[in-house]
C-alpha positions in Angstrom: 31.1 19.3 -75.9 34.7 19.2 -77.4 35.7 17.9 -80.8 36.7 14.5 -79.4 34.9 11.4 -80.8 31.6 11.1 -79.0 30.9 7.6 -77.5 27.2 7.2 -76.5 27.0 4.7 -73.7 23.4 3.4 -73.9 23.2 2.8 -70.2 22.6 4.5 -66.9 25.8 5.8 -65.2 26.8 3.7 -62.3 27.2 5.2 -58.9 29.4 6.4 -57.2 31.7 6.1 -60.2 31.5 4.5 -63.6 34.5 2.7 -65.1 33.4 3.4 -68.6 33.5 7.1 -67.9 36.9 6.8 -66.3 38.4 5.0 -69.2 36.9 6.9 -72.1 37.5 10.3 -70.5 41.2 9.9 -70.3 43.2 10.5 -73.5 45.1 7.2 -74.2 47.6 6.4 -77.0 46.4 9.3 -79.0 42.7 8.5 -78.8 40.4 11.1 -77.3 36.7 10.4 -76.6 33.8 12.1 -75.0 31.7 9.5 -73.1 28.0 10.4 -72.9 25.5 8.3 -70.9 22.1 7.8 -72.6 19.8 5.9 -70.1 17.8 3.3 -72.0 16.1 1.5 -69.2 14.3 2.4 -66.0 14.4 0.0 -63.2 12.1 -0.5 -60.2 12.5 -2.8 -57.3 9.9 -5.6 -57.1 8.3 -5.5 -53.6 7.5 -9.2 -53.4 11.0 -10.3 -54.4 12.6 -7.7 -52.1 10.4 -8.9 -49.2 11.4 -12.5 -49.7 15.2 -11.8 -49.8 14.8 -9.5 -46.8 13.2 -12.3 -44.8 15.8 -14.8 -45.8 18.6 -12.4 -44.6 16.8 -11.6 -41.3 16.3 -15.3 -40.5 19.9 -16.2 -41.4 18.5 -18.6 -44.0 21.5 -18.1 -46.3 24.4 -19.7 -44.6 26.6 -22.8 -44.4 24.5 -24.3 -41.7 22.8 -27.6 -42.4 19.5 -26.1 -41.6 19.8 -23.1 -43.9 17.6 -22.7 -47.0 20.4 -21.6 -49.3 24.2 -22.0 -49.4 25.2 -19.1 -51.8 24.0 -16.1 -53.7 24.3 -15.5 -57.5 24.4 -12.2 -59.3 24.6 -11.5 -63.1 23.2 -8.0 -63.0 24.3 -4.7 -61.5 20.7 -3.9 -60.9 20.2 -7.0 -58.8 23.3 -5.9 -56.8 21.7 -2.5 -56.3 18.5 -4.2 -54.9 20.6 -6.4 -52.6 22.7 -3.4 -51.5 19.6 -1.5 -50.5 18.5 -4.4 -48.3 21.9 -4.6 -46.7 21.9 -0.8 -46.0 18.4 -0.8 -44.5 19.4 -3.6 -42.0 22.6 -2.0 -40.8 22.8 -1.3 -37.1 20.1 -3.9 -36.1 22.5 -6.7 -35.2 26.2 -7.4 -35.3 27.1 -9.6 -38.2 24.4 -8.4 -40.5 23.6 -9.7 -43.2 25.1 -12.9 -41.8 26.8 -14.0 -45.0 30.3 -14.5 -43.6 30.6 -18.2 -44.5 28.8 -18.3 -47.9 30.2 -17.7 -51.4 28.7 -14.9 -53.5 29.0 -15.6 -57.3 29.3 -12.8 -59.8 29.6 -12.7 -63.5 32.0 -10.2 -65.1 34.1 -7.3 -63.7 31.3 -4.7 -63.6 29.0 -6.8 -61.4 31.9 -7.8 -59.2 32.9 -4.2 -58.7 29.3 -3.3 -57.7 29.4 -6.1 -55.1 32.8 -5.0 -53.8 31.4 -1.5 -53.3 28.9 -2.7 -50.7 30.1 -1.5 -47.4 30.3 -4.6 -45.3 32.6 -5.9 -42.6 33.8 -8.5 -43.0 33.5 -8.1 -46.8 31.5 -10.5 -49.0 33.4 -13.5 -50.3 33.0 -12.9 -54.1 33.9 -15.5 -56.7 33.6 -15.9 -60.5 34.2 -12.3 -61.6 36.7 -13.5 -64.2 34.1 -15.6 -66.1 32.5 -12.9 -68.2 29.2 -14.7 -69.1 26.6 -17.0 -67.7 27.7 -20.2 -69.3 31.3 -19.8 -68.0 30.0 -18.8 -64.5 27.8 -21.9 -64.4 30.7 -24.2 -65.1 32.8 -22.3 -62.5 30.1 -22.7 -59.9 29.8 -26.5 -60.5 33.5 -26.9 -59.6 33.8 -24.2 -56.9 30.5 -24.9 -55.1 31.2 -28.6 -55.1 34.5 -28.0 -53.4 33.0 -25.5 -50.9 30.4 -28.1 -49.8 32.5 -31.2 -50.4 31.4 -32.7 -47.1 27.8 -33.0 -48.2 26.3 -35.7 -50.5 23.9 -33.2 -52.0 24.6 -29.5 -52.4 22.3 -26.8 -50.8 20.3 -24.7 -53.2 21.5 -21.4 -54.7 19.6 -18.2 -54.5 19.7 -16.3 -57.8 18.7 -12.6 -57.7 17.4 -11.6 -61.1 15.3 -9.1 -63.1 12.2 -9.7 -65.1 14.2 -10.3 -68.2 17.0 -12.7 -68.0 18.5 -15.8 -69.6 18.1 -19.2 -68.1 21.5 -20.5 -68.9 22.7 -20.7 -65.2 19.6 -22.6 -63.9 19.6 -25.0 -66.9 23.3 -25.7 -66.6 23.3 -26.3 -62.8 20.1 -28.3 -62.8 20.9 -30.4 -65.9 19.4 -33.8 -65.3 22.4 -35.4 -67.1 24.6 -34.3 -64.2 25.4 -36.7 -61.4 23.1 -36.2 -58.4 26.0 -35.2 -56.2 27.0 -32.4 -58.6 23.5 -31.1 -59.5 22.6 -27.9 -57.8 19.0 -26.5 -57.4 18.7 -22.8 -58.3 15.8 -20.7 -57.1 15.3 -17.4 -58.9 13.9 -14.4 -57.1 12.9 -11.4 -59.2 14.0 -8.3 -57.3 13.7 -5.7 -60.1 11.7 -4.9 -63.2 12.9 -3.2 -66.3 11.3 -1.1 -69.1 12.5 1.2 -71.8 12.5 4.8 -70.8 9.8 6.8 -72.7 12.3 9.6 -73.3 15.2 7.5 -74.6 14.5 7.7 -78.4 14.1 11.5 -78.4 17.0 12.1 -76.0 19.2 10.0 -78.3 18.0 11.9 -81.4 18.9 15.2 -79.8 22.4 14.0 -79.1 22.8 12.9 -82.7 21.6 16.4 -83.8 24.1 18.1 -81.4 27.0 16.0 -82.8 26.0 16.0 -86.5 29.3 17.8 -87.4 31.5 15.1 -86.0 33.3 12.9 -88.5 32.8 9.8 -86.3 30.5 8.8 -83.4 30.0 5.5 -81.6 26.9 4.1 -79.9 27.7 1.3 -77.4 24.8 -1.1 -76.8 24.7 -3.1 -73.5 21.5 -5.1 -73.8 18.8 -6.0 -76.4 16.4 -3.6 -74.7 16.1 -0.4 -76.7 17.8 -1.7 -79.8 14.8 -1.0 -82.0 14.6 2.6 -80.7 18.3 3.1 -81.2 18.2 1.9 -84.9 15.1 4.1 -85.4 16.8 7.2 -84.0 19.7 6.5 -86.3 17.3 6.1 -89.3 18.7 2.6 -89.8 15.4 0.8 -89.4 12.9 0.1 -92.2 9.5 0.7 -90.6 7.7 -1.5 -93.2 9.9 -4.6 -92.7 11.1 -4.0 -89.2 14.6 -4.9 -90.4 17.7 -2.7 -90.6 18.4 -0.8 -93.8 21.5 -1.7 -95.8 24.5 0.2 -94.3 25.6 3.2 -96.3 29.2 3.4 -97.6 29.8 6.8 -96.0 28.4 7.2 -92.5 29.5 8.8 -89.3 27.8 6.6 -86.6 29.1 3.2 -85.7 27.7 0.6 -83.4 29.5 -1.5 -80.7 28.0 -4.2 -78.5 29.1 -5.3 -75.1 29.2 -9.0 -76.1 27.8 -11.8 -78.3 24.3 -11.9 -76.8 23.5 -8.4 -77.8 25.2 -8.8 -81.2 23.2 -12.0 -81.9 20.0 -10.1 -81.0 20.7 -7.3 -83.5 21.6 -9.9 -86.2 18.6 -12.2 -85.7 16.0 -9.6 -84.9 17.0 -6.8 -87.3 19.5 -8.3 -89.7 22.0 -5.7 -88.5 25.7 -6.6 -88.0 27.3 -4.2 -85.5 30.7 -2.8 -86.3 32.4 -4.0 -83.1 31.6 -6.8 -80.7 33.7 -6.6 -77.5 35.9 -9.6 -76.9 35.4 -9.1 -73.2 32.3 -7.5 -71.6 34.2 -4.7 -69.9 35.2 -1.1 -70.5 38.6 -2.3 -71.7 36.9 -4.7 -74.1 34.8 -1.9 -75.6 37.8 0.5 -75.7 40.0 -2.0 -77.5 37.3 -2.9 -80.0 36.6 0.8 -80.9 40.3 1.9 -81.0 41.2 -1.1 -83.1 38.5 -0.2 -85.5 39.4 3.5 -85.5 43.1 2.9 -85.7 43.1 0.4 -88.6 39.6 -0.8 -89.3 40.4 -4.5 -88.8 40.5 -7.2 -86.2 43.5 -9.4 -85.4 43.0 -13.0 -84.5 45.7 -15.5 -83.5 45.9 -18.2 -86.3 47.0 -21.7 -85.7 50.8 -22.0 -86.0 52.9 -18.9 -86.6 50.6 -16.4 -88.4 48.4 -13.5 -87.4 45.3 -13.5 -89.5 43.8 -10.1 -90.2 40.2 -10.4 -91.3 38.7 -6.9 -91.8 40.1 -3.8 -93.5 38.9 -0.3 -94.2 40.8 2.7 -95.2 41.2 4.7 -92.0 43.9 5.6 -89.6 47.7 5.7 -89.8 48.8 3.8 -86.7 51.3 1.0 -86.3 51.3 -1.1 -83.1 54.1 -3.7 -82.8 53.9 -6.0 -79.9 54.2 -9.6 -78.9 52.4 -11.7 -81.6 50.5 -8.9 -83.3 50.9 -6.1 -85.8 48.4 -3.5 -86.9 48.7 -2.1 -90.4 49.6 1.5 -91.3 48.0 3.6 -93.9 50.8 2.8 -96.4 50.2 -0.9 -96.0 46.5 -0.4 -96.5 47.0 1.5 -99.7 49.1 -1.3 -100.9 46.5 -3.9 -99.9 43.7 -2.2 -101.8 45.9 -1.7 -104.8 46.9 -5.4 -104.7 43.3 -6.5 -104.4 42.2 -4.4 -107.4 44.8 -6.3 -109.3 43.0 -9.5 -108.6 44.6 -10.9 -105.4 41.3 -11.3 -103.7 38.2 -10.3 -105.8 35.4 -8.6 -104.0 34.9 -5.8 -101.6 38.0 -4.3 -99.9 36.6 -5.2 -96.5 37.1 -8.9 -97.4 40.9 -8.7 -98.0 42.9 -11.2 -96.1 46.6 -11.6 -95.5 48.9 -13.4 -93.1 51.6 -11.4 -91.3 54.6 -13.0 -89.7 54.5 -12.6 -85.8 57.2 -11.1 -83.7 59.5 -13.3 -81.7 57.8 -14.3 -78.4 60.6 -12.7 -76.4 60.2 -9.2 -77.9 58.5 -6.7 -75.6 55.5 -4.8 -76.9 56.3 -1.3 -78.1 54.3 1.9 -77.7 51.6 2.8 -80.2 52.5 5.6 -82.5 49.6 7.7 -83.8 51.4 9.8 -86.4 51.6 9.2 -90.2 54.3 6.7 -91.0 57.6 8.1 -92.3 58.5 7.5 -95.9 59.8 4.0 -96.8 58.7 2.8 -93.4 57.6 -0.6 -94.8 59.5 -2.8 -97.1 57.6 -5.5 -98.9 59.3 -8.8 -99.5 58.3 -11.8 -101.5 56.3 -14.4 -99.6 59.1 -17.0 -99.9 61.5 -14.7 -97.9 61.7 -15.6 -94.2 60.0 -13.1 -92.0 62.2 -10.4 -90.5 61.3 -9.0 -87.1 60.7 -5.2 -86.7 63.5 -3.2 -85.4 63.8 0.1 -83.5 66.0 2.9 -84.7 65.9 5.9 -82.3 62.2 6.6 -81.9 61.2 5.4 -85.4 59.7 2.0 -85.9 60.7 0.2 -89.2 59.1 -3.1 -90.1 59.8 -5.5 -92.9 57.0 -7.9 -93.6 55.9 -10.6 -96.0 52.3 -11.5 -97.1 50.6 -14.5 -98.5 47.6 -13.4 -100.5 44.5 -15.7 -100.4 
């Protein structure tokens, strides 16, 4: 293993290719990572559920026909897609048109599940919708509108078939079958369990071995994709108090950081263990995880669009030396961070340095984003002005970015 930053992806590698591996293996904007898959869960197909779906496909009971049992399929898990794909594969060659889903929508949550569905070799291809939604709540709202239009000629909508695992959230059935919805918009959802999940007995020891092998690295990341295995992960990292079952207080100096795929896993860590992960991806995708980690590595803070003309920066740690100047955003260089910590010690914002806040004037909306520079800033790169001075946009001189900025301390 090289001296790049290890990123432990606590999941099974997807086949035939994994987009997390593709993204984190390629050096980008000066960041170099080593993605390592650490399987947490083992999956098994559930015979009863698989037999039911197989029968529905064989009898063409999922179609737009008035006599069909279901009018669409819903997927929120790659494992459910794998189960479905195995049924499609085993039925190939039996009859033309298999699996007889030409005229029905197939709903998918998020890009990863959508890619898995698109990879199913099927002619004509499946009609997949909803991949942009990103979570179950958004997908449910999308289905209400899209499915209503798809079956606009019917006073009541045909039921949906939802392929799920043993552990799942009920947000989609609750949203679509909400009794407060008008009867002509309400959609019945039938869940069929097609796979079961359990934590791999070898996960904790395998993860511990990887941590031992990379103990010399100044920084490592563990990316968590589901609540399953969180206790084993924290235990392997020696972050879990065995007596209380809660996370130990974070140490000031540590080498391993935690990122979650989204708010559900983050909430589970917070509520169950009192542990706040270092990064929560804004989008449940490889790009969302990559952006969260590189943002943390590059400047240790998160940028959020504030109301009006400001960019609010809400978290700071002393790391990195990168400036990114783009439309509506600015990341802070090491020189600016030194100034920030000095200013805070002088009483600008009492408390821990991680709580410093400032507002940075945005760039004009017509300015094109510039390339990230990952080298230490040249001397006198930044000129601080009084808050009353109107903001001045960054300028480019040859290949050196210079930026004047103003800050209002709170």
